[in-house]
N, C-alpha and C positions, 0 to 999 in steps of 0.2 A: 254361650257355650258352657257346658257343664265342666267344672274344674277337674272332675275325676277323669275326663277324657284327655287331659293334658299329658304330653309325653316328655319325659325327663331323660337327658343323656346322663346316665348314672356315673359313668367313669369321668366325664368332664366335670361333673358336679363334685365328686368325692376325691378324685385323684386316683393314682394307680395302686397305692398301698395303704394299709391301715395298721394300727397297733392295738392289739387286743387288751382291753381292760378287764373283761370278765365274760363268762359264759354261763347261761342258765337254761334249764329245761323249759321248753314251751309246751303248754298243755292244750288239748282240744277243749272246745266249749260246746255245750248243747243246751238249747233253750236259755241262753244268756248266762249259764252257770258253768264253772270250770269242772271238768271231769278229771279222773286220775289217769286218763290215757295220754301218753306223750305224743306230741305233734312236732318234733324237731327240737331245735335249739335257737336261742337268741344270743348272738355274739355282739357284745357292746364294745365299741372300739373308738379310738380317736384318729383323726385324719391329719397327718403331719403336713400334707400339701394344702390344707385349708385351715391354717392357724389352730390346729388341734381341736376343731369342732368335734362333738361327740355324735355317734350314729349307732343305732341298734339295727342289726341285720338278721333276719330269720333265715335259717338254713335247715334242710331236712336231716342232715347227719354231720357228724364230726369225724375227721380222720383220727386214727389211733395216735398219730404224731401230735396232733393238737390236744387230744384228751390227756396225754401224758406230759405235756409241756408245762414247765414251771416258768414263772416270769411273765413277760408281756411280749409274745411273739409278733413279728411283723408278718402280716398276711395279705393275700390277695383273694378277692371274691370272684368266682366264675359265674357267669350268667346273672350278674347284678342288675336288678331292675328297681326302679323307684316309682312311687305314685303319691299323689296328694290326697289327703282326706281331711275332714273336719267340719266345723260349722262356719257360718259366715264370718264370725269374728275371730275364730281360732283356726289356723291352717297348720297341718302337720305333714311330715313326710313319712312314708312307709318304705322300707327297703327289704328286698328278698334276694337270695342268691341260690344257685343250684349247688354250690360247694364253696368251701373256704379251705385254703391251704397255706402252710407256712412258706415264706419266701426264703429259699436257700438256707434254712436253719437259723435265721436271724432271730434274736430275742433281745428285747430291751430290758434292762434290769433297773 
């Protein structure tokens, strides 16, 4: 079986909430080189339900609330999916979501 065909229960793996560490712009690539065209955002967060493991999640847009937030908001990801990629020796997880939103205005300082 090809490892790329494996299905991961993203919410069982990550838990229900995450704490944002940082957000950066994600760029499109063409012919293996980065372009100046934006392709969403990468939200780096820690997972409190998983011993504060770190996870980077790609999202197409950010809410205005999240863009203006200071500190480290507690968030939930909508439509979170995960996949496995890598080489035979190194295996990594990729995570994508359709949206990210702050949970009840909570922020960790």
